N, C-alpha and C positions, 0 to 999 in steps of 0.2 A: 504493500500500500504506500510506503514511503517513497518508493521509486516512482509510483504513479503520480504522487503529489508533486514531486520534483519536476516530472515531465510537464504536468499541467501548469506549474508555476512558470517554467521556461516558455511555454506557449503564451501565457498571459503577458509576460514581460516582453517577449519578442514582438507581440502584436502592438504593444504600446510604444516600444522603442523603435520608432521608424528609422532613425539614424543616430549613430553615436557622433554627435556634431563635432566634438573637439578634434576627432581624427579626420574630419572631412573638410574643415573650413579652409585648409591651406592648399587646395588643389587646382583643378582645371583652369588654364590661364587665358588671359587676353593679352594682345599686344599692348605693352605699357602706354598709357595715355590715350589709347584709341578707342577702348571699349569694344574692339572687334575680337570675336572669339577665334582663337587660332587652332582649336581642336587638340585632342590628346591630353593636354594639361600637364603642368608641372608645378610643384610647390614653389619653385623659384619664380615662375611667372606670376603667380598670384601674390607673392610677397613683394614683387617689384613695384616701385613707386609709380603711380599713374597720375592722371589729372586730379587736382585737388577737388574733393567733394565736400559739401556742407551737409552735415547730418544733424537734424533736430532731435533731441531726446527729451521725453517727458515721462515721469513716473510718479507714483504716489509719494506722500511724505515718508521719510525714513524714520517712522515711529516704532520700528520693529527691527530686530537684528538682521533678519533675512533681507528686508527691504533696504536697509543701510548697505548691506553687502552687494545687493543688486546694483545700486546706484554707483558705488565706488568702483565696482568691477567694470561697469560700462565706461566710466571716465578713464580708468587705467588702460583699458583695451584701446580706446581711441588714441591715447597718447603714444602708443606703439607705432602709429602710422603717420608719417609726415604728410601724407596726402589726405588726411581727415581733418576737417575743421568742425569740431563738435560744439553745437549750441545747446546748452542745458537749461531747460525751464525749471523753475523752482518746484520742488516736490509738493504735491497737494493731494488731499483726499476730497476735494471739492470738484465734482464732475464738471460743473459750469466753468470753473476757472481753468480746468485742464482743456476743455473745449476751446476756450479763448486762446490758450497757449498754442494749440494745434493750428488754429486759424492764423495766428501770428507767423508760424512756420510757413504756412501756405502763402501768405502775403509776401514773405521774405524770399519765396521761391527756392527753398532749400532743395537739395538733390535727393534726400531721403529722410524719412521720419521713423525713429524707433520709439514705439509707444507701449508702455505698460499701463493700461487704463485703470483708473480707480474703479471704474464700472464699465465692463466691456460693452454692454447694451447701450449705455448712455453715450459712449464715445463712437459708436458705429457710424452715425450719420456724418460726423465731421471727418472721420477716417475715409469714408467713401468720397467726400468732397476733395480730400487730398489726392486720392487715387485718380479721380476724374481730372484733376489739375496736372496729372502726369508725374506726381510725386509718389514713388513706391513707399508703402507703409509696411514696417516690420512689426507685427503684433506679438507682444511678449506676455506670456503667463496667463492673462485673463482674456479669454477669447471674445472677439466681436460676434455680433449676432447675424452677420452677413458675410459670405465668402468674398463679396465684392469690396470689402473694407480693407483688405490687406493683400500685398503681393506675397508675403511670407508670414506664416504663423509659427512661432516656436514656443513650445509648451513643456512644462514638467508633466510627469505622468501621475496624476492624482489617483486614478483608479488603480494604476500599477503600484502606487505606494501602499494602498490597502491590501492588495494581493500579496505584496512582499511581506508586510507585517503579519498578515494572517498565516501565510505559509510558514514563516519562522516560528510562530507560536505553535502551530500544528506540529512542527518537527520537534519542538522542545517538550511538548506535553504528551506526544505519542498518541496512542489510540485510547485515550481516556475520555469517554463520552460524558463523564460527570465533572470534568474540569470547568471551573468558573472563570469566564473571560470578561473583562471590563474594558470600556473604551472612553477615553477623554477626547472628545472631538473639538473642532475649532468653532467657527461661526456657522450655525446650521443653515442660515439663509443663503450662504454662498454655495454655488454649484461645486466648487472644488472640495468643500467639506462633504457634500452629498456623494461625490464621486469616490472620495477616500473611504467613506463608510460602506458604500456599495461594494467596492473591491475587497474590503476587509471581511464583510459578511460572506461574500462569494468564496473566498479562500477558506474560511473557517468551516463552511458547509461541506467542503471537500473532505474534511477529516472528521465530520460528525459533531463539530462544535458550533456554538452560536454566541452572540454577545448577550450576556446575562444582565449586565448593568452598564448603562450608558449615560454620560452627562456631556454637555457642550459648554465650552468656555468661550473666550473671545480673543484668543491669540495673545493674551497678556499674562504676565506673571501673577498679578492679583486675581485675575479670572481663573487661571489654572488652579491656584491654591484654594479658592473658595469652593469651586465645584468638586474638587477632589476630596475636600473635607466632607462634603455632603455624601459623596460616593462611598467613602470609607465607613461612614456611619451607617449607611443603608446596606452595606455588604460586609458581613462579619468574616467572610472567607473569600479570598480571591486567589486564583492561580496565575493569572497573567493580565497585564494592562497594556493596551496600546494608547499612547498619547500622540495626537496628530502633529504636535509642534514643539520643538525643543525650547523655544523661547518661553512659551507658557509652561513648559516642562520644569522650569526652575521653580515655579509655584507648586506644580504637581508634586515634585520631590520634597518641597518644604512641608506640604500637608502630610505626606507619607511619614516624614521624620517626626513631625509633631504627634502623629497618631501612634508612633512606635510600631509600625507594621513592616514586616519584612518576609512574610510567608510566600510572596509572589515575586515574579520578575517583570520588568517593564521594558517596553520597546518605545523608542522615541520617533520623531519625524523631522526631517529637513536637513539635519547635519550640522549642528552648532559645534563650536570648539569646546564649550563646556561639556556638552554631551559626550563628545569623543574622548575628552580627558577622563571623564567618569568611566566610560567603557574600557579605556586603556588601563585604568587603575583597578577595575574589577573588584571594587570594595563595597558596592551598594546594590540596589535592586535594578538599576539601569544596566541592561546587558547588551542592548543593540539600538541602532537608530536606522531609519530609512532615508536615503538621500532624496532631497528635492532641490535640484541644482540652483545655487545662487549665481551661476554663470549665465543665466538666460539672457539678460540684457547685454552682457559682453558679447555673447554669441550673436545677438541681434545687431550690434555695431558691426561686427565682421561680415555678417550676411548683407547688411545695408551697403557696405563698401563693395562687396562682390556684385550685387545687383546693379548698383549705380555705375560701376565700371565695366559691366557686361561680362563678368566672369562667372564661373560656376564652382563646383566642388570637386575635390579629388575622389578617386575610388568609385565613381559612378560614371556611366556612359553618357547620361543626360547632359546636354550642353548648357542648361540653365539651372539656377538654384531651385530646388524643390519648393513647392508652395506650402508644405506643412512638415514640420519636424517635431517629433516628440522625444524627449530625453528619457533615459533609463532611470529606474528607481531601485538601486541596489541596496542590499542590507549591509550594515557595518557592524562587525562584532570585534571582540578582542583579537580574533585570528587575522583580521584584515584591516584593522583600524589604521595601521601605518601607511597604507596605500591611499587613504582618503583624508587624513587629518590635516594635511597642508592645504586642502581645498575647503576646509570648514570655515564658518563665519563666526564673528564675535558679536 
């Protein structure tokens, strides 16, 4: 049965991970400065300096460790290329303000826009406006409600996160149908939270388990601590917990410590440095976390450069950048934490 679960997990993850972007972004070339595809493609060709392009970047306010890492990684990636002029709008959680920022980019006639929308549906119309103006939009993390709103969409695999977490828990608990599994979700109104929970339930069902106790926080430390305290009071025995987000996980762990509970193990989500340090130390209940890449906007910057300069990706035959890329959601444990810790966020 374990072999079957591993096979099914691989199928889920492969379906979600359309491309491993980091390995692909340095490929198929164009003649430098011309935007003309030369065919075949080389890493050197894509890295060669071309015509300077102006990229507008807009994302939410960095009020969360993962979002802060998203913004800083995008800026750092742009600085690697002398042919990128990056225009950064102030981070905001106000959809109306972000719409005006995108309209400003359109009026400035930038060459591409990288947009992590505070609300994908709310930003769809202005993204379509940019596309109709001939400005390619790279949609990051929170998806627009129309395929016409973006030239490229790059996403983390939220459903895959749930599958990975559930599969790990199944493997640790074995074939114990009486095991008690708890879930500390993020914001229930967000599609990403719904997708994570759906993937989690699907993977647990594969080994005869289910979510016995579930609470939802708000991706904050305070929220994580409050709802976990309620969870622990309601559930006198737990075998495993999946917490969707490592930032709110700081509060989750604080509640666990305050309650003096240690009969279970916990799996985190996203891949913070604090979580990986705890996994590496292996001295508490946190035994694993599931990666939700904080490189998405940085990948978006590189994709915007390739699109604007008429280039493509290596390792694929297609001469244009794909329209949709979904990143993988691997599990990090003490056995492989060294591989991932340098890519964690604070």
